[in-house]
NUKOL-437651 format. One record per residue (C-alpha): residue number from 1; residue in one letter; x, y, z. Coordinates in Angstrom, 1 decimal. Example, Ala and Ser with C-alpha at 12.3 -4.5 7.8 and 13.67 -1.06 7.14 Angstrom:
2
SENU,1,a,12.3,-4.5,7.8
SENU,2,s,13.7,-1.1,7.1
//
This chain:
591
SENU,1,m,9.9,-22.1,-20.4
SENU,2,q,13.4,-22.9,-19.1
SENU,3,e,13.1,-25.2,-16.6
SENU,4,i,14.8,-24.2,-12.9
SENU,5,l,14.7,-26.1,-9.8
SENU,6,v,16.3,-24.8,-7.3
SENU,7,n,16.0,-27.2,-4.0
SENU,8,r,16.6,-24.7,-1.2
SENU,9,c,17.5,-27.7,1.2
SENU,10,e,20.0,-28.6,0.2
SENU,11,v,22.0,-25.7,-0.6
SENU,12,l,20.5,-24.2,3.3
SENU,13,e,21.6,-27.9,4.6
SENU,14,e,18.4,-27.6,7.2
SENU,15,k,17.2,-30.7,7.9
SENU,16,n,13.4,-32.3,8.1
SENU,17,c,12.8,-30.0,4.6
SENU,18,t,11.1,-31.0,1.8
SENU,19,e,10.5,-27.6,-0.7
SENU,20,k,11.4,-27.5,-4.0
SENU,21,r,10.8,-24.0,-6.3
SENU,22,r,10.9,-23.9,-9.9
SENU,23,c,9.7,-21.5,-12.4
SENU,24,r,5.7,-21.0,-12.8
SENU,25,c,3.8,-21.3,-15.6
SENU,26,l,2.4,-18.3,-17.1
SENU,27,s,-0.8,-18.1,-19.2
SENU,28,y,1.2,-17.8,-22.7
SENU,29,d,2.8,-21.4,-22.1
SENU,30,k,0.4,-24.2,-23.5
SENU,31,s,3.0,-27.0,-22.3
SENU,32,c,1.9,-26.2,-19.0
SENU,33,w,-1.0,-23.8,-18.5
SENU,34,p,-4.2,-25.4,-17.3
SENU,35,n,-6.5,-27.4,-20.3
SENU,36,s,-10.2,-25.5,-20.7
SENU,37,s,-10.9,-29.3,-19.2
SENU,38,a,-8.7,-28.9,-15.9
SENU,39,w,-10.0,-25.1,-16.2
SENU,40,q,-13.9,-26.7,-16.3
SENU,41,t,-13.3,-28.1,-13.7
SENU,42,f,-11.7,-25.7,-11.3
SENU,43,n,-14.7,-23.7,-12.6
SENU,44,e,-17.0,-25.9,-10.7
SENU,45,s,-15.2,-26.2,-7.7
SENU,46,v,-15.6,-22.9,-6.9
SENU,47,n,-18.9,-22.4,-8.0
SENU,48,g,-18.7,-21.0,-11.9
SENU,49,q,-16.7,-17.8,-9.8
SENU,50,l,-14.0,-17.7,-12.7
SENU,51,v,-14.1,-14.6,-14.8
SENU,52,s,-12.3,-13.1,-17.5
SENU,53,v,-10.0,-10.2,-17.1
SENU,54,r,-9.4,-7.0,-19.3
SENU,55,p,-7.3,-4.1,-18.9
SENU,56,s,-9.5,-1.4,-17.7
SENU,57,a,-9.2,0.9,-20.5
SENU,58,a,-9.8,-1.9,-22.9
SENU,59,p,-13.0,-1.3,-24.2
SENU,60,c,-11.7,2.0,-25.8
SENU,61,n,-9.3,0.0,-27.9
SENU,62,s,-11.7,-2.7,-29.1
SENU,63,n,-12.6,-4.2,-32.9
SENU,64,p,-14.9,-2.4,-33.4
SENU,65,l,-15.6,-0.4,-30.9
SENU,66,n,-17.9,-0.8,-28.1
SENU,67,v,-19.7,2.2,-27.7
SENU,68,e,-21.2,1.6,-25.0
SENU,69,a,-18.7,0.1,-22.9
SENU,70,c,-16.1,2.8,-24.2
SENU,71,t,-18.1,5.8,-23.3
SENU,72,t,-18.7,4.5,-19.4
SENU,73,a,-15.1,4.2,-19.0
SENU,74,r,-14.2,7.1,-20.3
SENU,75,q,-16.9,8.6,-17.8
SENU,76,q,-15.9,6.5,-14.9
SENU,77,w,-11.9,6.6,-15.9
SENU,78,r,-11.2,8.6,-12.4
SENU,79,n,-13.9,7.2,-10.5
SENU,80,a,-12.0,4.6,-7.6
SENU,81,v,-14.9,3.5,-6.7
SENU,82,w,-15.7,2.4,-11.2
SENU,83,r,-12.0,1.2,-11.0
SENU,84,s,-12.3,-1.1,-7.5
SENU,85,d,-14.8,-3.0,-9.4
SENU,86,q,-13.1,-4.0,-12.3
SENU,87,p,-11.5,-6.9,-11.7
SENU,88,g,-8.7,-6.4,-14.0
SENU,89,a,-8.2,-2.1,-13.2
SENU,90,m,-5.3,-0.8,-10.8
SENU,91,q,-6.2,2.3,-9.3
SENU,92,n,-3.4,3.3,-11.7
SENU,93,h,-3.8,3.2,-14.8
SENU,94,n,0.3,2.7,-15.6
SENU,95,w,0.2,-0.9,-13.2
SENU,96,e,-2.0,-2.7,-15.9
SENU,97,n,-0.8,-1.2,-19.2
SENU,98,s,1.2,1.5,-21.6
SENU,99,s,-0.5,0.4,-24.3
SENU,100,c,-4.4,0.5,-24.5
SENU,101,s,-6.8,4.4,-23.4
SENU,102,v,-9.3,6.1,-23.2
SENU,103,f,-8.2,9.1,-24.6
SENU,104,y,-7.0,7.5,-27.7
SENU,105,n,-7.7,3.9,-29.9
SENU,106,s,-4.9,1.5,-29.8
SENU,107,t,-4.8,-1.4,-32.5
SENU,108,s,-2.5,-2.3,-30.5
SENU,109,c,-4.2,-2.9,-27.2
SENU,110,h,-2.7,-6.3,-25.5
SENU,111,q,-2.7,-6.9,-22.0
SENU,112,g,-0.2,-5.6,-20.4
SENU,113,s,0.7,-7.4,-16.7
SENU,114,v,-3.2,-7.6,-16.2
SENU,115,p,-4.2,-11.5,-15.7
SENU,116,i,-6.7,-13.0,-18.0
SENU,117,l,-8.5,-15.0,-15.8
SENU,118,a,-9.6,-14.7,-11.6
SENU,119,v,-11.1,-16.1,-9.3
SENU,120,n,-14.2,-13.9,-8.1
SENU,121,a,-14.0,-15.3,-4.3
SENU,122,t,-17.2,-14.6,-2.3
SENU,123,l,-16.3,-17.3,0.4
SENU,124,p,-13.5,-18.7,2.3
SENU,125,e,-14.0,-22.5,0.6
SENU,126,h,-13.2,-20.6,-3.3
SENU,127,v,-10.4,-18.8,-1.9
SENU,128,e,-9.3,-22.2,-0.2
SENU,129,a,-9.8,-24.6,-4.1
SENU,130,t,-8.0,-21.5,-5.7
SENU,131,i,-4.5,-22.0,-3.8
SENU,132,r,-4.4,-25.8,-4.0
SENU,133,f,-5.3,-25.1,-7.5
SENU,134,v,-2.3,-23.0,-8.4
SENU,135,e,-0.2,-24.9,-6.5
SENU,136,k,-1.4,-28.2,-8.0
SENU,137,y,-0.1,-26.7,-11.2
SENU,138,n,2.3,-24.2,-9.9
SENU,139,l,0.8,-21.2,-11.4
SENU,140,r,1.6,-17.9,-10.7
SENU,141,l,-0.7,-16.4,-8.4
SENU,142,v,-1.6,-12.5,-7.2
SENU,143,v,-4.2,-10.8,-4.8
SENU,144,k,-6.2,-8.4,-5.3
SENU,145,a,-9.4,-6.4,-3.8
SENU,146,t,-9.4,-2.8,-4.6
SENU,147,g,-6.2,-2.1,-6.7
SENU,148,h,-4.5,0.2,-4.5
SENU,149,d,-1.3,-0.7,-4.6
SENU,150,f,1.9,1.6,-6.0
SENU,151,f,4.1,-1.2,-6.2
SENU,152,g,2.4,-3.3,-9.1
SENU,153,r,1.5,-5.9,-6.6
SENU,154,s,-1.6,-7.1,-7.3
SENU,155,t,-1.1,-7.8,-10.9
SENU,156,a,1.1,-9.6,-13.0
SENU,157,v,1.9,-11.2,-16.7
SENU,158,g,0.6,-14.3,-17.0
SENU,159,s,-0.5,-15.5,-13.8
SENU,160,l,-4.4,-16.0,-11.8
SENU,161,l,-5.9,-14.0,-9.9
SENU,162,l,-8.0,-14.6,-6.8
SENU,163,w,-9.9,-11.1,-6.3
SENU,164,l,-11.4,-10.8,-3.2
SENU,165,h,-13.5,-7.8,-3.3
SENU,166,h,-16.7,-8.8,-3.1
SENU,167,m,-16.1,-10.6,0.5
SENU,168,k,-18.1,-8.1,1.6
SENU,169,n,-19.1,-9.8,5.2
SENU,170,r,-19.0,-7.4,8.4
SENU,171,t,-20.3,-8.2,12.0
SENU,172,l,-20.1,-5.9,14.9
SENU,173,i,-19.5,-8.1,18.2
SENU,174,p,-20.8,-6.2,21.1
SENU,175,k,-18.2,-8.1,23.9
SENU,176,w,-15.1,-10.6,22.3
SENU,177,s,-12.5,-12.2,24.7
SENU,178,s,-8.8,-13.1,23.5
SENU,179,c,-7.2,-16.2,23.7
SENU,180,r,-5.5,-14.3,26.6
SENU,181,g,-9.1,-13.3,28.2
SENU,182,e,-8.8,-9.7,27.5
SENU,183,t,-12.6,-8.1,27.3
SENU,184,f,-13.1,-5.7,24.1
SENU,185,e,-16.3,-3.5,23.8
SENU,186,n,-18.0,-3.2,20.2
SENU,187,v,-14.8,-4.5,18.2
SENU,188,i,-15.7,-6.1,14.6
SENU,189,r,-14.7,-8.6,11.8
SENU,190,v,-14.9,-7.3,8.4
SENU,191,d,-13.8,-9.8,5.1
SENU,192,a,-11.3,-9.1,2.6
SENU,193,g,-13.4,-7.0,0.5
SENU,194,v,-15.0,-4.9,3.0
SENU,195,q,-13.4,-1.1,2.4
SENU,196,w,-12.7,2.1,4.2
SENU,197,g,-16.1,4.1,3.3
SENU,198,e,-18.0,1.4,3.5
SENU,199,v,-16.9,1.3,7.6
SENU,200,y,-16.9,4.6,8.4
SENU,201,r,-20.0,4.7,7.2
SENU,202,w,-21.7,1.1,9.0
SENU,203,l,-19.6,2.3,11.2
SENU,204,a,-21.2,5.9,12.2
SENU,205,t,-24.9,4.2,12.5
SENU,206,y,-23.3,2.7,16.8
SENU,207,n,-22.4,6.2,16.9
SENU,208,l,-18.3,3.9,16.5
SENU,209,i,-15.2,5.0,14.1
SENU,210,a,-12.5,2.0,13.4
SENU,211,i,-9.0,3.8,12.9
SENU,212,g,-8.1,3.6,8.8
SENU,213,g,-7.5,5.0,5.8
SENU,214,a,-7.5,8.5,3.9
SENU,215,s,-9.6,7.0,1.4
SENU,216,a,-12.5,5.4,1.3
SENU,217,t,-11.8,3.1,-1.4
SENU,218,v,-8.9,1.6,0.9
SENU,219,g,-9.3,-1.9,1.7
SENU,220,a,-9.9,-2.7,5.1
SENU,221,t,-8.1,-5.8,5.7
SENU,222,g,-5.6,-6.5,2.3
SENU,223,g,-2.4,-4.7,2.1
SENU,224,f,-2.9,-1.1,4.3
SENU,225,l,-3.8,-2.8,7.9
SENU,226,q,-0.7,-5.4,7.1
SENU,227,g,1.7,-2.9,5.7
SENU,228,g,1.0,-0.9,8.8
SENU,229,g,-1.8,1.7,7.6
SENU,230,h,-1.1,5.2,8.7
SENU,231,g,-4.9,7.6,8.4
SENU,232,p,-6.4,10.6,9.9
SENU,233,l,-6.6,8.8,13.1
SENU,234,t,-3.9,7.7,13.3
SENU,235,p,-2.3,9.8,15.8
SENU,236,w,-5.2,8.9,17.9
SENU,237,k,-5.2,6.3,18.3
SENU,238,g,-2.1,4.8,16.3
SENU,239,l,-1.9,2.2,13.2
SENU,240,a,-4.3,0.5,11.8
SENU,241,v,-2.3,-2.5,12.3
SENU,242,d,-2.0,-1.4,16.3
SENU,243,q,-6.0,-2.1,17.0
SENU,244,v,-5.1,-6.0,14.6
SENU,245,l,-7.1,-8.4,18.0
SENU,246,q,-7.7,-11.7,14.8
SENU,247,f,-7.0,-12.9,11.6
SENU,248,e,-8.8,-16.0,9.6
SENU,249,v,-6.1,-16.6,7.3
SENU,250,v,-5.4,-19.3,4.0
SENU,251,l,-2.1,-20.8,4.4
SENU,252,a,-0.4,-22.0,0.9
SENU,253,d,-1.1,-25.2,1.8
SENU,254,g,-4.6,-24.5,1.7
SENU,255,r,-5.5,-24.5,5.3
SENU,256,r,-7.0,-22.2,7.0
SENU,257,q,-6.4,-20.7,10.0
SENU,258,i,-7.0,-18.2,13.4
SENU,259,v,-4.3,-16.5,13.3
SENU,260,n,-3.6,-14.4,17.3
SENU,261,f,-1.5,-13.5,20.2
SENU,262,c,-1.8,-17.3,21.1
SENU,263,e,-2.3,-19.2,17.6
SENU,264,n,0.7,-19.1,14.8
SENU,265,p,2.1,-16.0,17.3
SENU,266,d,5.1,-15.8,14.6
SENU,267,l,2.6,-15.2,12.1
SENU,268,f,0.3,-12.8,13.3
SENU,269,w,3.5,-10.7,14.1
SENU,270,a,4.3,-10.8,10.9
SENU,271,l,1.2,-9.8,9.3
SENU,272,r,0.8,-7.2,11.8
SENU,273,g,3.4,-4.8,9.4
SENU,274,g,5.3,-7.4,7.4
SENU,275,g,3.1,-6.9,4.1
SENU,276,g,0.3,-7.8,2.2
SENU,277,g,0.8,-10.4,-0.3
SENU,278,t,3.4,-12.5,1.3
SENU,279,f,2.5,-13.5,3.9
SENU,280,a,-1.1,-16.3,3.1
SENU,281,v,-4.6,-15.0,2.2
SENU,282,v,-6.3,-12.6,5.2
SENU,283,l,-9.5,-13.7,5.1
SENU,284,s,-11.1,-11.8,8.3
SENU,285,a,-9.5,-9.2,10.7
SENU,286,i,-11.4,-8.1,13.9
SENU,287,l,-10.4,-4.8,15.0
SENU,288,r,-11.1,-1.9,17.8
SENU,289,t,-13.0,0.6,17.4
SENU,290,y,-13.8,3.8,19.7
SENU,291,p,-16.6,5.6,20.1
SENU,292,t,-16.7,8.6,17.1
SENU,293,p,-14.6,11.5,18.4
SENU,294,s,-16.1,15.0,17.7
SENU,295,i,-13.7,16.7,15.2
SENU,296,v,-12.3,20.6,14.9
SENU,297,g,-10.8,20.8,11.2
SENU,298,s,-9.0,23.8,9.2
SENU,299,y,-8.8,24.2,5.3
SENU,300,q,-6.4,26.0,3.8
SENU,301,a,-5.7,26.6,0.1
SENU,302,v,-3.1,29.6,-0.8
SENU,303,f,-1.0,30.9,-3.8
SENU,304,p,1.8,32.8,-1.9
SENU,305,p,2.3,35.3,-3.8
SENU,306,t,6.6,35.3,-3.8
SENU,307,n,8.8,32.8,-3.5
SENU,308,s,10.5,34.4,-1.1
SENU,309,r,7.6,34.3,0.8
SENU,310,y,6.4,31.4,0.3
SENU,311,a,9.9,30.2,2.4
SENU,312,d,9.1,32.5,4.6
SENU,313,f,5.7,30.2,5.9
SENU,314,l,7.5,26.9,5.1
SENU,315,h,10.3,27.5,7.6
SENU,316,h,7.9,28.9,10.5
SENU,317,f,5.3,25.9,9.3
SENU,318,v,7.7,23.5,9.8
SENU,319,r,9.0,24.7,12.9
SENU,320,s,5.9,24.7,14.3
SENU,321,l,5.0,21.1,13.6
SENU,322,p,5.7,19.8,16.9
SENU,323,a,3.7,22.1,18.6
SENU,324,l,1.2,21.4,16.6
SENU,325,s,1.2,17.4,16.9
SENU,326,n,1.2,18.1,20.9
SENU,327,m,-1.8,19.6,20.4
SENU,328,g,-3.9,16.6,18.6
SENU,329,w,-3.5,18.2,15.4
SENU,330,a,-3.4,15.9,12.8
SENU,331,g,-3.6,15.6,9.2
SENU,332,y,-2.4,16.3,5.2
SENU,333,f,-0.4,19.3,3.0
SENU,334,y,0.3,19.8,-0.4
SENU,335,l,3.4,21.1,-1.9
SENU,336,t,3.7,22.9,-4.9
SENU,337,a,5.8,25.2,-6.4
SENU,338,k,3.3,27.6,-6.6
SENU,339,t,0.7,26.1,-4.0
SENU,340,f,0.2,25.1,-0.3
SENU,341,t,-2.9,23.1,0.6
SENU,342,l,-3.6,21.8,4.6
SENU,343,a,-6.2,19.7,6.1
SENU,344,f,-6.0,18.8,9.2
SENU,345,l,-8.1,17.7,12.2
SENU,346,s,-8.0,17.9,15.6
SENU,347,p,-10.3,14.8,16.9
SENU,348,n,-12.5,15.8,19.7
SENU,349,g,-10.0,19.1,19.8
SENU,350,n,-10.9,22.9,22.1
SENU,351,y,-12.5,24.7,19.5
SENU,352,s,-10.5,27.7,21.4
SENU,353,t,-7.4,26.2,21.9
SENU,354,a,-7.3,25.1,18.3
SENU,355,y,-8.4,28.7,16.7
SENU,356,q,-5.7,29.7,18.9
SENU,357,s,-2.7,27.3,17.8
SENU,358,m,-4.1,28.7,13.8
SENU,359,h,-4.0,32.1,14.3
SENU,360,q,-0.5,31.6,15.7
SENU,361,l,0.9,30.0,12.4
SENU,362,f,-0.8,31.8,10.1
SENU,363,h,-1.0,35.6,11.0
SENU,364,n,2.3,37.0,10.2
SENU,365,f,1.8,35.6,6.9
SENU,366,s,-2.0,37.6,5.7
SENU,367,d,-0.3,38.6,2.6
SENU,368,l,-1.0,34.7,1.4
SENU,369,n,-4.4,35.1,1.9
SENU,370,f,-5.3,32.7,4.6
SENU,371,t,-9.0,32.1,4.7
SENU,372,e,-11.0,32.7,8.1
SENU,373,p,-12.1,31.1,10.5
SENU,374,y,-8.7,29.2,10.3
SENU,375,v,-10.9,26.5,12.1
SENU,376,f,-14.3,25.1,12.3
SENU,377,t,-15.9,22.1,13.9
SENU,378,l,-17.5,19.2,12.8
SENU,379,p,-19.9,16.5,14.8
SENU,380,t,-18.4,13.6,13.7
SENU,381,f,-14.9,12.1,12.2
SENU,382,l,-17.7,10.9,9.5
SENU,383,d,-18.6,14.8,8.7
SENU,384,f,-15.3,15.7,8.3
SENU,385,f,-14.2,12.5,5.7
SENU,386,s,-17.6,12.7,3.4
SENU,387,a,-16.8,16.4,3.2
SENU,388,l,-12.8,16.8,3.3
SENU,389,m,-11.5,14.0,2.2
SENU,390,e,-13.7,11.6,0.1
SENU,391,a,-14.5,13.9,-2.4
SENU,392,t,-10.3,14.1,-4.3
SENU,393,n,-10.4,10.5,-3.9
SENU,394,e,-9.7,10.1,-7.4
SENU,395,n,-8.0,8.0,-9.2
SENU,396,g,-7.0,6.1,-12.6
SENU,397,d,-3.3,8.5,-13.3
SENU,398,n,-0.3,7.1,-14.2
SENU,399,f,1.8,7.4,-10.8
SENU,400,i,5.0,7.0,-9.3
SENU,401,m,6.2,8.1,-5.9
SENU,402,g,8.9,8.1,-3.5
SENU,403,s,8.8,7.9,0.3
SENU,404,r,11.2,8.9,3.7
SENU,405,l,9.5,8.8,7.4
SENU,406,l,11.2,12.2,8.5
SENU,407,p,12.0,11.8,12.7
SENU,408,e,10.3,14.1,14.9
SENU,409,a,13.8,14.4,17.0
SENU,410,i,15.3,16.6,13.5
SENU,411,i,11.8,18.1,12.6
SENU,412,r,12.3,19.8,16.2
SENU,413,n,16.1,20.3,16.1
SENU,414,q,16.4,21.2,12.2
SENU,415,p,14.1,22.9,11.5
SENU,416,q,15.4,25.0,8.7
SENU,417,q,17.1,22.3,6.9
SENU,418,v,14.1,20.4,6.7
SENU,419,a,12.1,23.2,5.1
SENU,420,d,15.1,24.1,3.0
SENU,421,a,14.9,20.0,1.3
SENU,422,f,11.4,21.0,0.6
SENU,423,l,12.2,24.3,-1.2
SENU,424,r,14.5,22.3,-3.3
SENU,425,i,11.7,19.5,-4.3
SENU,426,i,9.3,21.9,-5.4
SENU,427,d,11.8,23.9,-7.0
SENU,428,s,10.0,22.6,-10.3
SENU,429,e,6.8,22.9,-11.0
SENU,430,q,6.6,19.3,-12.1
SENU,431,d,7.0,18.3,-9.0
SENU,432,l,4.1,17.5,-5.6
SENU,433,l,5.2,16.6,-2.3
SENU,434,v,2.6,15.5,0.5
SENU,435,g,3.0,15.5,3.8
SENU,436,h,1.2,12.8,6.2
SENU,437,f,0.7,14.4,9.5
SENU,438,t,-0.4,11.2,10.4
SENU,439,a,2.7,9.6,13.0
SENU,440,g,3.9,11.4,16.2
SENU,441,g,1.5,10.9,19.1
SENU,442,k,-0.5,7.1,20.0
SENU,443,v,1.7,5.9,16.5
SENU,444,s,5.2,6.9,18.3
SENU,445,d,3.6,3.6,21.6
SENU,446,t,6.4,1.7,21.3
SENU,447,t,4.7,-1.0,23.5
SENU,448,q,2.9,-2.4,20.3
SENU,449,n,4.8,-5.7,19.3
SENU,450,n,4.1,-6.4,16.0
SENU,451,s,6.2,-6.0,12.9
SENU,452,v,6.1,-3.0,11.4
SENU,453,n,8.6,-1.0,10.3
SENU,454,p,10.6,0.8,14.3
SENU,455,l,10.9,4.0,11.7
SENU,456,w,7.4,4.8,12.2
SENU,457,r,7.5,4.7,16.0
SENU,458,t,9.4,8.0,16.1
SENU,459,a,8.5,10.0,13.0
SENU,460,l,6.1,12.8,13.0
SENU,461,l,5.8,13.2,9.3
SENU,462,h,5.2,10.3,6.6
SENU,463,m,7.2,12.8,3.5
SENU,464,l,6.2,11.7,-0.4
SENU,465,s,7.5,13.0,-3.6
SENU,466,a,5.3,11.8,-7.1
SENU,467,q,5.6,12.3,-10.6
SENU,468,f,2.0,11.8,-13.1
SENU,469,w,2.6,12.0,-16.9
SENU,470,l,0.0,11.6,-19.5
SENU,471,d,-1.0,8.0,-21.7
SENU,472,e,0.7,9.4,-24.8
SENU,473,t,4.2,10.0,-22.7
SENU,474,p,7.3,9.0,-24.4
SENU,475,i,8.8,5.8,-22.3
SENU,476,e,12.4,7.3,-21.8
SENU,477,d,10.1,10.6,-20.9
SENU,478,q,8.6,8.7,-17.8
SENU,479,v,11.9,6.9,-17.2
SENU,480,e,13.7,10.9,-16.6
SENU,481,l,9.9,11.4,-14.3
SENU,482,a,11.1,8.0,-12.3
SENU,483,k,14.7,9.3,-11.6
SENU,484,r,12.7,12.3,-10.6
SENU,485,v,11.2,10.8,-7.9
SENU,486,t,14.3,8.9,-6.7
SENU,487,q,16.3,11.9,-6.8
SENU,488,n,14.1,13.8,-4.6
SENU,489,v,13.7,10.8,-2.0
SENU,490,g,17.3,11.3,-1.9
SENU,491,i,16.6,15.1,-0.6
SENU,492,l,14.5,13.6,1.8
SENU,493,q,16.6,11.1,2.5
SENU,494,t,19.3,14.1,4.2
SENU,495,v,16.8,15.6,6.8
SENU,496,s,15.4,11.2,7.5
SENU,497,g,18.0,10.1,9.3
SENU,498,g,20.8,9.4,5.9
SENU,499,e,21.4,6.0,5.2
SENU,500,q,19.7,4.4,8.4
SENU,501,s,16.3,6.7,7.1
SENU,502,g,13.3,4.5,6.0
SENU,503,a,10.1,4.6,4.6
SENU,504,y,6.5,2.8,4.7
SENU,505,l,6.2,-0.1,2.5
SENU,506,n,2.9,0.7,0.7
SENU,507,e,3.5,4.2,-0.4
SENU,508,a,7.5,4.3,-1.0
SENU,509,d,9.6,4.2,-5.0
SENU,510,p,9.4,0.9,-7.1
SENU,511,n,13.1,1.2,-7.5
SENU,512,e,14.0,1.8,-4.2
SENU,513,v,17.9,-0.7,-3.9
SENU,514,n,18.3,-0.6,-0.5
SENU,515,w,14.6,-1.7,0.6
SENU,516,q,14.9,-4.3,3.3
SENU,517,q,16.2,-2.4,5.3
SENU,518,k,14.2,1.6,4.1
SENU,519,f,11.1,-0.8,5.0
SENU,520,f,11.4,-2.9,7.2
SENU,521,g,14.1,-0.8,9.6
SENU,522,t,16.8,-3.0,9.9
SENU,523,r,18.2,-6.7,8.4
SENU,524,e,17.1,-7.7,12.1
SENU,525,h,13.9,-7.1,11.0
SENU,526,y,13.7,-8.3,7.7
SENU,527,n,15.2,-11.5,9.0
SENU,528,r,12.7,-12.7,11.4
SENU,529,l,10.3,-12.1,9.2
SENU,530,k,11.8,-14.2,6.7
SENU,531,t,12.1,-16.9,8.7
SENU,532,i,8.6,-16.6,9.3
SENU,533,k,8.3,-16.7,5.4
SENU,534,d,10.2,-19.4,4.8
SENU,535,r,8.1,-21.8,7.3
SENU,536,v,4.6,-20.6,6.3
SENU,537,d,5.4,-20.5,2.7
SENU,538,p,8.2,-22.2,2.1
SENU,539,n,7.7,-22.5,-1.6
SENU,540,g,7.1,-19.6,-2.3
SENU,541,l,3.7,-19.2,-3.8
SENU,542,f,2.9,-15.5,-2.8
SENU,543,v,5.3,-12.9,-4.0
SENU,544,c,5.0,-10.0,-5.3
SENU,545,n,7.5,-6.4,-5.6
SENU,546,k,10.2,-6.2,-2.7
SENU,547,c,8.4,-8.2,-0.2
SENU,548,v,9.4,-9.9,2.2
SENU,549,g,11.3,-12.9,0.0
SENU,550,s,10.6,-12.0,-3.4
SENU,551,d,14.6,-11.5,-3.1
SENU,552,d,14.6,-14.8,-3.6
SENU,553,w,13.6,-14.1,-6.9
SENU,554,t,14.3,-13.1,-10.3
SENU,555,e,13.0,-9.8,-11.1
SENU,556,d,9.4,-10.8,-12.7
SENU,557,l,9.6,-12.7,-9.7
SENU,558,n,8.5,-15.5,-11.5
SENU,559,c,11.5,-18.0,-11.3
SENU,560,p,13.9,-18.8,-7.9
SENU,561,n,16.8,-17.3,-7.7
SENU,562,p,19.8,-20.1,-7.3
SENU,563,k,22.3,-17.1,-6.1
SENU,564,r,20.5,-15.7,-3.5
SENU,565,s,19.0,-19.1,-2.2
SENU,566,i,23.4,-19.9,-1.5
SENU,567,a,23.3,-15.9,-0.3
SENU,568,n,20.1,-16.9,2.1
SENU,569,k,22.8,-19.1,4.1
SENU,570,h,24.4,-16.7,4.8
SENU,571,n,21.8,-13.6,5.4
SENU,572,l,23.3,-11.7,3.0
SENU,573,f,22.0,-8.6,1.1
SENU,574,l,23.0,-9.1,-2.5
SENU,575,p,24.0,-6.2,-4.0
SENU,576,l,21.9,-5.5,-7.1
SENU,577,v,23.9,-5.6,-9.2
SENU,578,l,25.4,-9.2,-8.5
SENU,579,i,22.5,-10.5,-9.2
SENU,580,a,22.2,-8.8,-12.7
SENU,581,k,25.6,-9.9,-13.6
SENU,582,f,24.7,-13.9,-12.0
SENU,583,l,21.4,-13.9,-14.3
SENU,584,l,22.8,-12.7,-17.5
SENU,585,s,26.1,-15.3,-17.3
SENU,586,y,22.6,-18.4,-16.2
SENU,587,f,20.8,-17.4,-18.7
SENU,588,k,22.8,-17.0,-21.3
SENU,589,i,21.3,-13.1,-22.2
SENU,590,d,23.1,-10.7,-23.9
SENU,591,a,23.8,-7.5,-22.4
//
């Protein structure tokens, strides 16, 4: 490995700065990778929680074949719970590797981007010890709870994995006083490994609910929460991150800290929307809860008889969305070239009003064979979640997406153009367009003082275009699918504010170019986050794909980028092509 030392204190001319960054030591570099004695001592310091890691498909590619383990992997391949229980598994297989498959035997199943070792942390002390060890040996660190990440941020070639999945403590606190003297009833403290399905079922025994995600296996305190967190109840009470009252974290220097409005307030602001895996390791979060609402719901799955009737309905549907939002509806809709599926809910909704609104939406389109009754009622949110959402939480696919946040004003004033954009995207049978009707309502509360992309506050829809492929799909075809996603994002951008449009940083195109503006709203917003990042993590211990501060590193995120460090002095956003040219010349790579 070529040693690169970049003293950002010199290039930034900052006083009282001692920072020095260098290329990370990776597992295949024996000249710097800790020896067996060092690993043994470290393992003892974490109570023997160091584990070997393999890709999730590895049992089906061993020689000799492990028949029992391979059978289990094939049977459980799309089971999101099973995948979250594997330290080497990501929820979408393409972020692990392309050389292993449960569908065919490969003679060259490699580790891919999966770390070879993980710390199965169950105590805060395990996290603290891991951070100190990583810093001592200059290792590349990745942090994962469940593997729900569409950028591969919680896995990396040659890294050490800090696996938080088994940190499962959760506590209901009947009365809790904040540092500002506010009193909240029935708040919860949940550890880093707790998942939303566990939270929902636990709180249901107290007739309570927290504002979480649509997937049962998503972690409650990780990237979902720290990136903003939208879900079926967010229009009712606000984004998940709007519910955070306090964090407990481990900083990059290994210190455990309380983070709230009074202690470390800048970090508290940054952690609430600035993205996971970036500022600190979150050990636990204190969140607000609410009495569980009853649910009025509507589910429809139809096959429009003609393209023209499909277009007629879609234009009518988009025109109706602002009014439906004002009535308290939220949920999801899924569009393909031949199908339209809708799953909506109205927390504490009135059945008669809800029925009338759905009747107005559907009654002129009886030839689309919508199902009567248009609406149904369920006593709790958990009933709705279990019946309509949890059963569809399957993973294991190879998957890529891109997205835009669509402003309410554009949907209200330009519904024809919005519907036409949707129709352009689903013109091909290979395209899937997913509408997250999870903005508006309380999400629009601009008094929330956190770092979530400000464009959430004016949005009504979070729209994403997605593509899937089989394991045996040639790489050149995968590249074309990725290009198709980027093209579809361009279509969405025409109806979401053009160059000023934005995206949800957890569910977006991994090939997004101007990601600093798209994911964080404005350069000023990003620069404020970057300033906090540099203060709490000056050596860049926490780095991940298209996260705050990742533009200080080379494309593989393993080496500091000297060109970027100099540019940071002037708060510039270097075009990627200039960075690429610099790296080619710096490393003397033949183009």
